Structures are given as C-alpha cells and as structure tokens.
C-alpha positions in Angstrom: 0.0 0.0 0.0 1.4 3.4 -0.9 2.5 5.8 1.8 1.1 9.3 1.7 3.3 12.3 2.6 1.2 12.8 5.8 2.0 9.3 6.9 5.8 9.7 6.4 8.2 11.5 8.7 10.8 12.3 6.2 11.0 11.9 2.4 12.9 9.0 0.9 14.1 11.5 -1.8 14.2 15.2 -1.4 15.3 17.6 -4.2 15.8 21.2 -3.1 16.4 24.3 -5.3 18.0 22.2 -8.0 19.7 24.0 -10.9 21.3 22.2 -13.8 22.9 23.9 -16.8 24.4 22.7 -20.1 27.0 25.4 -20.9 24.9 28.6 -21.0 21.6 26.8 -21.1 19.6 26.5 -17.9 17.9 23.1 -18.2 16.5 22.9 -14.6 15.6 25.9 -12.5 15.1 26.0 -8.8 13.3 22.6 -8.9 11.9 21.1 -5.7 10.3 17.7 -5.4 10.1 14.9 -2.9 9.1 11.2 -2.8 7.9 9.3 0.2 8.5 5.7 0.7 6.1 3.5 -1.3 4.9 6.3 -3.6 4.6 6.2 -7.3 5.2 9.7 -8.5 5.1 10.8 -12.2 7.1 13.7 -13.7 5.5 14.9 -16.9 6.1 17.7 -19.4 6.9 18.5 -23.0 10.1 17.5 -24.7 12.9 19.7 -23.4 11.1 20.5 -20.2 14.0 19.1 -18.1 12.6 15.7 -17.0 15.6 13.6 -18.1 18.0 16.2 -16.8 16.3 16.0 -13.4 16.7 12.2 -13.2 20.3 12.4 -14.3 21.1 14.9 -11.6 19.4 12.8 -9.0 21.3 9.6 -9.8 24.7 11.3 -10.2 25.1 11.4 -13.9 25.0 15.2 -14.0 26.5 17.5 -11.4 24.0 20.2 -10.4 25.1 23.8 -10.6 23.4 24.5 -7.3 20.9 22.8 -5.0 20.8 19.6 -3.1 19.6 16.1 -3.5 19.0 14.0 -0.4 18.3 10.3 -0.3 17.3 8.6 2.9 18.1 11.8 4.8 21.6 12.1 3.4 23.1 14.4 0.8 24.2 12.7 -2.4 26.7 15.4 -3.3 29.9 13.9 -4.8 28.6 10.4 -5.1 28.7 8.5 -8.4 25.9 6.4 -9.9 27.6 3.1 -8.9 27.6 4.2 -5.2 23.9 5.1 -5.4 23.1 1.7 -6.8 24.6 0.0 -3.8 22.2 2.1 -1.7 19.2 1.1 -3.6 18.8 4.1 -5.9 18.6 2.7 -9.5 17.7 4.2 -12.8 16.4 2.7 -16.1 17.6 5.3 -18.6 15.9 6.5 -21.7 17.0 4.3 -24.6 17.4 1.3 -22.2 21.2 1.3 -22.0 21.6 -2.5 -22.3 24.9 -4.2 -23.2 24.2 -5.2 -26.8 27.1 -7.7 -27.1 26.2 -9.6 -24.0 23.5 -12.2 -23.6 20.2 -11.6 -21.8 21.4 -13.6 -18.9 24.7 -11.7 -18.7 22.8 -8.4 -18.8 20.6 -9.4 -15.9 23.6 -10.6 -13.9 25.2 -7.1 -14.3 22.2 -5.8 -12.4 23.3 -7.9 -9.4 27.0 -7.1 -9.8 27.2 -5.3 -6.4 25.2 -7.9 -4.5 26.9 -10.3 -2.1 23.8 -12.3 -1.0 22.8 -15.8 -2.1 19.5 -14.8 -3.6 20.7 -13.7 -7.0 19.7 -16.9 -8.8 16.2 -16.8 -7.2 15.8 -13.1 -8.2 16.9 -13.8 -11.7 14.4 -16.6 -12.0 11.7 -14.1 -10.7 12.6 -11.7 -13.5 12.3 -14.6 -16.0 8.9 -15.4 -14.6 7.8 -11.8 -14.9 9.2 -11.6 -18.5 8.8 -15.1 -20.1 10.1 -13.8 -23.4 13.5 -13.2 -21.8 13.6 -16.7 -20.4 13.0 -18.2 -23.8 15.9 -16.2 -25.2 18.2 -16.1 -22.2 21.3 -17.0 -24.2 20.5 -14.6 -27.1 22.6 -11.4 -27.6 20.7 -8.5 -26.2 21.4 -6.4 -29.3 19.2 -8.7 -31.4 16.1 -8.1 -29.3 13.1 -6.0 -30.2 12.7 -2.6 -28.6 10.0 -4.0 -26.2 12.2 -6.9 -25.3 15.1 -4.6 -24.6 12.9 -2.5 -22.3 11.9 -5.6 -20.4 15.6 -6.5 -20.1 16.5 -3.0 -18.8 13.8 -3.2 -16.2 14.7 -6.7 -15.2 18.4 -5.7 -14.8 17.3 -2.8 -12.6 15.1 -5.1 -10.4 18.1 -7.4 -9.8 19.8 -4.5 -8.1 16.9 -4.7 -5.5 16.0 -1.0 -5.7 14.4 1.0 -2.9 13.9 3.9 -5.3 13.5 3.2 -9.0 13.8 6.0 -11.6 12.2 5.2 -14.9 12.9 7.5 -17.9 10.4 7.1 -20.7 9.9 3.3 -20.4 7.1 3.2 -23.1 8.9 5.3 -25.7 8.8 3.7 -29.2 7.0 0.6 -28.1 3.9 -1.1 -29.6 0.7 -0.7 -27.7 0.6 -4.3 -26.4 4.2 -3.8 -25.1 3.3 -0.5 -23.5 0.5 -2.3 -21.6 3.0 -4.9 -20.3 5.6 -2.3 -19.2 3.0 -0.3 -17.3 1.7 -3.5 -15.7 5.2 -4.2 -14.4 5.6 -0.7 -13.1 2.3 -0.9 -11.2 3.2 -4.3 -9.8 6.7 -3.2 -8.7 5.1 -0.2 -7.0 2.6 -2.4 -5.2 5.5 -4.5 -3.9 6.8 -1.5 -2.0 9.4 -0.1 -4.4 9.3 3.7 -4.6 9.0 4.9 -8.2 9.7 8.2 -9.9 8.3 7.8 -13.5 9.2 10.1 -16.4 6.8 9.3 -19.1 5.7 10.8 -22.5 2.2 9.1 -22.2 1.0 11.7 -19.6 -2.5 10.1 -19.4 -1.2 6.7 -18.4 1.4 8.2 -16.1 -1.2 10.2 -14.2 -3.7 7.3 -14.1 -1.3 5.1 -12.2 0.6 7.6 -10.0 -0.1 8.7 -6.5 1.2 12.2 -7.1 2.7 14.1 -10.0 4.8 17.1 -11.0 4.4 19.0 -14.2 7.6 20.6 -15.6 7.7 23.5 -18.0 11.0 25.0 -19.2 12.9 23.4 -16.3 10.5 24.6 -13.6 7.7 22.9 -11.6 4.5 24.5 -13.0 2.0 22.3 -11.2 2.1 19.5 -8.6 -0.4 17.5 -6.6 -2.4 14.3 -6.5 -2.3 12.7 -9.9 -6.0 12.3 -10.1 -6.5 16.0 -9.6 -4.0 16.8 -12.3 -5.7 14.4 -14.6 -8.8 16.5 -14.4 -7.0 19.8 -14.5 -8.1 21.8 -17.7 -4.6 23.2 -18.1 -3.0 19.8 -18.0 -5.6 18.3 -20.2 -5.1 21.0 -22.9 -1.3 20.8 -22.8 -0.6 17.1 -22.4 -3.8 15.0 -22.7 -5.1 16.2 -26.0 -8.3 17.6 -24.5 
C-alpha cells in the first residue's frame, strides 16, 4: 500500500532548489520535489522540459550547478551512480542502456553485480517469470532483441539491483501498444510490492492514471504539482498534455 506524505516522517528522496545547466543553457531551474517511501510519482512535461536532466542529476550522472539532492536523509553530493546503486537508488535510462554484445542472462547478472547475498539466482528466475520472453531467449545477444524486449531487459536488470527507489525514464517510448501495456503493468506491480518509483513518461494520461502524485515541468521549472487524479482532471494539464 502506498505511503502518503502525511504518513511519512521524512521523504525518501528530497530535491531542493536544483539548478542544472548545459553550458549557458539553464535546463532545470530551482526545482523542488520529494518522494515518500512506497509512492509512485510521475514527472510529466513537454520535450525539453528538463525531465531527463532531473533524473540524471538525482542519480549522479550530472552535477547540479546549485541545489541539493537528499536520499534517505543524506546528501548525495559527490557520489557516483555506482555508489547510489549500492544504496538502492537505481535508474532505467531513456534508450534502455543495455549491453548489446552480452546475452540476456549476462545483462541481468550485471544488475546484481554489487550484491553479495545468495538470492541472485532466485531473483533472476523471478525476473524470468515476470518476462517469459527473456527466459525463452536467455542465451541470445541483447542487441538482437526488439525494442520492447530490450525495455523488459533493462527493467529486469534494474530489479536485480533490488532498488528501494526506481527512476524510470520514458519506459514506453517507441513501443507497440501491447508492449506499453506490459511495461505499465510491471511498473504498477513493482510499486505495489513497495518499491518507490519516480516515473518520467511521455504518455501523460497513463502516467497520471497510475501515479499517487505528479509534478508538471515547464521549461525546467515545476509548473504544477499535486495528487495525480486531480492533475488528470485539470483543464490546463488536459489542454497541454492530454489532447483535450
């Protein structure tokens, strides 16, 4: 069951006054957001609004110009993505980022690279149960998979890192409708199992339907925020992102 902000003492993730620039271009401006344990929060906005930049700054792929990101009450300043993975902060990047010359099984094992426990085999089998297509092709090179299968693999690899906080960047991009349904089904299921999720998604309607709360970015700034159901019915959001 999702945890609401009023039920939580401190956020699992807190972003305060985040500013990120590419050269002279200010991509993210004074951005504030927070996630509480167990929530599924969507981040929506037009192309170029700063959504991917925000995720990259959170997970250590980009250094903020100013501002602070805190995870589990501690600043993430100066930490690399590999250090954050070991703490349960895991990202599935836009474009999947799989290892194309490695097999499906090898890709999944890379997700568990930092783990020292004895449950890796069991967790790998759980991913195969979730994605039967991957099990059927487990010795196949990842680069030969379809876009939808590659997205399954990227998500499966992330799950093998046992995330506490999962960042998803455009998981449905470029996928056939039936595959989009499967990916969203998995996102919903992972959330119900207690993993906190921050979802960046081009399909704003689907993202708002499944989220607890949402933020709307415009030109690198938070333009709107609130319960996802309320934003789904907001005329401004409907006109800009839902085709109403």
